[in-house]
N, C-alpha and C positions, 0 to 999 in steps of 0.2 A: 504494500500500500504506500502510495506516494503522499508526502505531506503537502498541504496547500502552499502555493508559491507566495513567499512574503513580498515579492515584487509585483506591484499592480500593473505598472507600465514600464516597459524597457524602451527608452528613447535613445538608444546608442550610448553616448557618454553619460546620459542622465537616467537614473533609475528612480522611479516613484514607488515608494514602499507603502504597503498597507498600514504599517505602523504610523507613518506621518499622516496618511489620509484619515485614519480613525481618530487620532489626536485632534486634527483640524476639524473633523465633524463634531467631536465632543465640544470643542470651543464654540463652534457656530451655533449648535443647538442650545448650549448654555447661555450664550449671548441673547438668542431669540427669547428664551424663557425669562431672562432678566429684563429685557426690553418690555415684554408683555406686562410683567409685574410693575415696572416703573410707570407705564401708562395707567394701570389700574390705581396706583398709589398717588398719582399726580407728581411723580418724581421725574426730574429732568433726565431724559434718556441719554442726552449727550454726555452727561457725567459718567454713565456706565461705559460708553464707548471710549471716552477719554482715558478712563482708568485702565481699560483693557489694553490700550496702546502701550502702556507702561508695564502693566502687571504680567501680561502673557510672555513677552521676551525675557523679563527678569525672572519669572517663575521657571521657565525652561532652563535658563542658565543656572539658576540656583539649584534646581533639581539635579542637573548634571554634576555641578560642583560637589554637592552633597554626596552623590554616589562615588565620584572620583576620590574624594577625600578619605572615604572609608575603604577604598580599594587602591590606596596610594602606591603601595609597593608594585602592584601590577602595572599601573599607568606610568610610573616613573621608568619602568622598563619598556613600555610601549606608548610613548608620548603622542605618537601620531594618531592613536585611537581615541584620544580624549574628546575630540570634536565629533566623533562618529556616533552621534545620538540616534541616528536612523537604525543602528544595530541594536538598540535597546540600551538599558543602563541609565535610567533616570529614576530618581526616588521621589515619590509623591510628597513625603514629609519635607524634603528640601524645597520642592516647588511651593508648598503651602507656606513655609517660612518666608520665602521671597515674596510671594503674592500678598501675604498679610502685612508684612513690613511696608511694602509698596502702598497698600491701601491706607495704612495709618498715616503715612507721610502725605499721600495724595489728599486725604480728607482734611488734614491740618492746613495744607496750602489752600484748599478750596473753601475752608471754613464750614464744612458740613460734618454731620455726625457719622463717625466711623461705624457705630453700632447699627444705625439705620441702614446704611449702605450694605453692611455685612449681612444683615437679615434678608435683604432683598436678593442678594446673589448666592446665599447659602445653598438653595436647591440646585442652582446652576453649577456650582462646584461639583456636586455629586453627579450631575449629568455628565460632566467631563470625565470624571473618574470611572463611571459605569461604562462609558463607551471606550475610553482609552485602554481599559484592561483587555479589550479584544485585540489591541495591537500586540500585547504580550502573547496572546493566543496565536496570532499569525506568525510570530517569531519563535514559537515553541519555547517560551521562557516563562519565568515566574510561576512554575508549576510546583506541585507538591510531591510527596514521596510516591513510591511504587504502589500500584494497585493492579488488580486483574481486570481483564476485559469484562468479565461477568459483573464486577463491581460497577463499572461505568454503565453497562447496559441496565443494571438495576436502578440507576438514576434516571432512566428513560431518556438518555441523551441520543441525539441523532448520530448516525454513523460518521458524518463529516467532523463532528467534534471528537468522537471517540478515536477516530483514525489520526487526528492531529495530536492527540495525547499519546500516540505511539512513537516514542523517540528512542532511536538506537536499540530497538528490540525490546523496549519496556514500556508499559502503560503507566501513566502518572495521574495523580489527583489534578483535576482541572481547577486549581485554586483561583485562576483568573476569573472563572465563571462564578465561583462562590462570592468573590468580592464584588463582581459586577452586579449580581443579584442582590447582595446586601446593600449596595449603593442605590440600586433601583428602589428597594423597599424604603430606604431613607428618603428618597425624593418624595415618595407618596406620603410618608409621615410628615415631612416638612410642609408639603402643600396642604395637608389636613390641618396642621398646627396654625396655619395662617388664619383659619376660621376661628380657632380658639382665642386668637388675639393675645399672644404672650406679651410679656414686657419686652421693651426694646433691648435688643442684644441677645435675647434668649433663643431665637431661632438659630443664630450662628453658633451659640454655645451647645445647643442640642445637636447640631450637625457635628461638631467636634466630638462630643461624647458618643454619638451613634457610630460614626465612622471608626473611631478609635477602638470601641468595644469589639466590633466585628473584625477589625484588622488584627487585634491582639491574637485572636484564636486562629484566624486564617494564616497569619504569619507563622504560627507554630507548626503548620503543615508543610511549609515551603522548604525547598532544598537549596535555595540560592540566597538565603538571608545575609544581609550585612551584619557582621558580628561585632559586638562591643568587647566581649571576652569570649573564651572558648564556649561558655554556656549561655551568655546573654545576647539575645538578638536585639539589635538596635531598634527596629521598628516596634517591638513589644515594649521595650523600655520607654520609648517616646509615647506610645499609646497610653501607657499607665500615667505618665506625667501629664499628658493632655487631658485625660479624664479627670484626674484629681484637680488639675489647674482650672479646668472649665467649671467644675462644681464649686470650687472655692470662689471663683469670680462671680458666678451666679448668686451665691449666698451673700457675698460681701456687697454686691451692687443692690440687692434687695434690702439689706439691713441698713445701708447708708443712704437709701433714697435715690440712688443714681439710676435706678431702673423703674422709676415711677411712670414714665411714658410707655405707651404700649405700641405694638407693631403697627396698628392701623391709625395711630394718631398722626396728624399732619405735622 
């Protein structure tokens, strides 16, 4: 059985990979969703577009730098591969750090509430993550440990997914799929929470908690984790820190009155 071709278009010297296409699709659909919500909320759509012009390239660079820093020995020996992000090797946590820092600075410059903007775009971030994981699928990366074909068939997966999880004679956990489905469930949760009218900032904090909770367990299945020590996976450590931090911020903001405004407030 032949794996799916990770190259979508071969234009001679230029190869267009599914990895890049899927990341681009995730960005586009996330932007569309954020624009729709901005219209509904009476929020300036141009602000979303202006932010993305900065946040997307910075997030991609920071996601790559994060990955490279934790695989520094390899990339010092192969420096030419540092810029080859089309081959995979970007870390979502690195991208989030870059994007959030960009958003905070952007909002300060524009004189708008970071929390208000973060709440609007929170579901859009999960859209990008849910779709982007299929780029890992096309590259046959970010998978879990060995499983049997019977196990995968027991998940009622179509043959084209099962066959793509057959790598070098072994079937693997489709952890890309688990995370994509978890992110999709998170999108639905956040869209529902808009009706609940949480306090400002709490949509974004729920996003952090939701994604981090699922990532902690899914990361434990993966075979390609970035490691902090021989036993500690970096993504799991970061996930725990984010969950605790988000809960602490939520509690403090409520107790100090900084979260008195609600999501639907003008």
